[in-house]
N, C-alpha and C positions, 0 to 999 in steps of 0.2 A: 568514442564514447560508448560505454556499455549500456545494454538495454536493461530497464528496470523490471524487476520481477513483479508480475501482477499481484495486486492486493490479496485476492482470494487464495492464490498459491502460498503466499506468505502466511496467511491465517491458518491454512491447513498444515503447512510445514511446522508451524509453531505449536500445533496440536490444539488450537483454540476452537476449531469447528471442522465439520466433515466436508468432504468434496461435494456431497449431495446438497448440503446447506448452501454452499457457494453456488452450485449450479441453479438451485431454486432462486437465489438472490439475483443471479445474472439474468434468468428468464424474466423475473419481475422487472428488472432494469430495462430489458429490451422491450417489454410491454409498455413501459412508460414512454419510451422513445417512439414506438410505433403509434401510440395514441396522442402524440404531439404534446405530452405533458412535460412538466419540468424534469430535467435530468436529476437523478439522485445518485450520490456516490455509493459504491458497493459496501463500503464500511458502515455507512449509515443504515443501509437496508439490513445488513447482518445484525447491527445493534438493535434496530427496531423489532426485528423478528426474534430476538432473544438468542441468536446464535453466537453473539459476542457480548462480553460485558464491557462496560466503559473502560475498565482497567486494561482489558485485552486490546481494545481499540487503540488506547494510548500507547501500549507497548509496540504495536505494529507501526504506528506513526513515528515513534522514536527510532525504530529500526530503519525506516526510510530516511529520517533526518541524519542518523549516524552514517548510513551507507552513502549519502549524497556528499558528505564532506570530503574535501580533497586534502590528503595529508600534506603537512608543511614540509618544505624541503629546505635544508640548511644550505646556504650558499657560502662558499669559502671566501674569506676576506681577500680582496684583490682580484676576484674573478671578474672577467670582462662581462659587461652587460650588453645584451643585444638589442 
C-alpha cells in the first residue's frame, strides 16, 4: 500500500498556498494538541486562515478521492477464481 501525500504538500504542489502558510497552520494544529483542545484538520485551519478557498479545499479533497480509487481489472471469461 502506498503512503498518502500529506494535505499541506498537496496544497503547495497545486499552488494553492505557500509552504510558510502550511507551516504556520501545522504549528497552530500542534498548539491545539498540546493544549488538549479538540483536533482540527489542517485543511480547515488553512481555510479559516484564508490560505485556501472553499473551491481549493474541495479540489484537494477530490484529488484524495480520485487517488484512493483502485482501478478496475478486467477478468477474462473462464479465468479460474482463487
